[in-house]
N, C-alpha and C positions, 0 to 999 in steps of 0.2 A: 127036293129043290133046296129046302132050307138047310139040310145037312151038307149039301154040296157047297153052298155059299159059305157056310160056317167053316168047312175044311179049307176053302180057298183063302178066307180071311186069316185063318190060323197059319197057313203056309206063308202068306204075305208078311204076317207079323214076325214069324220065325226068321224069314229072309231079311227083314228090316233089322232085326236084332243082330243077326250075323254081320250084315254090312256095317251097322253102327259100331259093332265090336271091332271090326277090322280097322275102320276109320279112327276110332278112339285109340286103338293100339298103335297105329302108325304115327298119329300126332303126339301121342305120349312119348313114343320112342324118340321122335325128332326133338321134342322139348327137352327131354333129359340129356340127349346127346349134345344139344346146344349149351345147356346149362353146365354140363361136364367140361365142355370146351372153355367156357368162360371161367369156371373155377380153376381149371388147369392153368390158364393164362394168369389168373390172379395169384395162384401159388408160385408160379414162375417169377412174377414181379416181386412177390413177398420174399422169395428165396434170394433174389438179387439184392433186395434192400437189406435183408439180414446179413448177407455176405459182406456188403459194403460197411454196414455198422460194425460188424465183427472185425473187419479189416482195420477200420479206424481205431477201434478200441485196442486191438492188438498193437498197432503202431504207436498209439499213445502210451500204452503200458511199457513198450520197449524203450521209447524215448525217455519216459520217466525213470525207468531202471537205469538206463545209460547215464542220465543226469546224476542220479544218486551215486553211481560208481565213480563218475568223473569228480564229483565233490569229495568223495572219500580219497581218491587218488591225490587231489589237491591238498587235502589235510595231511597225507602221508609224505608228500614231496619235500625234498630238501632244497632250499634255495641255492642255486649255483649259477655259474655263468652260462655260456653257450655250449658247454660240454654236457654230456649225459652222465648220470651217476653210474659208476662202474659196479656198484654193489646194489642189488635190488633186494629189499627186505621181503621176507616171505609173505607178509600181509599184503604188500603192494603187488607182489607177483600174483597172488591169488586173485586180487582185484582185476589185474590186467587180463588174466585168463578168463575171468567172468565177463569182462567187457568184450573180449573177442568172441566169446560164445554168444552173448546176447545180440551182437551186431549181425550175426549170421541169420537171426530170426526176423530181421527187419523186412516187413512186407510192403513198405512204401514204394512209390514209383520212381524214387531217385535212382540215378545211374550209379551202379556200384563200380568200384575200381579196386584192383589188387595192389596198386601202387602205395608206397609208404616212404617215409624218410627215416633214416637211422644214422646214429653217430658212429663214425669209423674210428677217429682218434685224433691225437695232436701230432702235427707234422712240422718239423723244423730242421733246417740245414740238410735237406734231402734224406731225412730218415724219420721214422716214427719214434716219438718220445713216449707215447703210450697208444695202445689200440685195443679195441674190443674184438678184433678179428685176427685170424691166424695168418698174419702177414710177416714176411721177413723184414728186417730193419730198413732196407732201402727199396722195398717193393712198392711200385707206384700203383695207384688205383685209377682206372680209366673206364669210360663207358663200355658196356658190353662185357666187362670183366666179371667173373663170378668169384665172390669172396665168401669165406666161411667163418662163422662166429666162433670165438674162443670162450665167450661167456654169454649168459642170458642178457638180453637188452630189450629196450622198449621201441615199438613201432610208433611213429607219429605221423600226423597228417601234413606237417610242414616242418621246415627247418627253423631254428630260433630266429626271432626278429627283435631288434632293439627297440624297446618302448621307453622313451625318456631315459631313465638311468638303469633300467634292468632288462634282462633278456626274457622274452616270452616264447616259450617252446610251443610246438604244435601240440594239438590234443592227442593224448594216447589212443592208439587203435588196437593195442594188444601187445603180446610179447613174442619175441623171437628167441628160440632156445639155442643153447650151445650146440655146435656142429651143424646147425641149419645154414643154408647158403642163400646168398642174395645176388641177383644179377643187376649190375649197376646200369641205370638209365641216365642219371644226371648227377653232377657233383657240385657241391657248394662249399667254398672255403671261407670261413669266418675268422677275422683277426682275433687272435688270442693274446696271452700274456707273453712279453719278451720276444716278440716276433714270430711266435708259433702260429700255425694255421689250424684251426679246428675244422676237421673235414666231416661233412655230412653228405650222404648220398641218397638219392631217390632211386628206388628199385622195386623189384618183385621177388618174392620168395621162389627159389628154384623148386619146380615140381607143382606149381599152381597155375 
């Protein structure tokens, strides 16, 4: 009788241990599953924060670099009227190329545009007195017209504006190279010397 009772108690104990093991395993699995889910969400949030911080740092670095290049361009610039310099020094040209390259890395949310302003030349008595484009002497420039550069020139974000007694040109955006073409979207004629009109156009580079 005693042995039978002992065997029964042992079986009950073994059964209890098995049941407890199953319960512990189940709740342990649920706990770690929930913990993993929380950690995963945490990692996601952390990743988003890191991405935003990195984005801000990259944008700041780009803007700082752009500012340095703009300052260097200002140092290299030659004070003129509302016309563009027809000869671009190699140092300035390298800076313009760098500026255009760095601007393509901008990750900020601002709306980008391919539009720019560029100097065409001096027009007087229905002919070009000088021009940076491959235009015949009496060839008119009109909207939608495609014109091709004869020399390297600077892309700017605006046409020159008269500030007190000097002309303030738009900020450089980069360089347009000889033989590249521009589709004209807008034309601005600025009064020059001896009745000449200094022609600037707003346009986009053909192929962009």
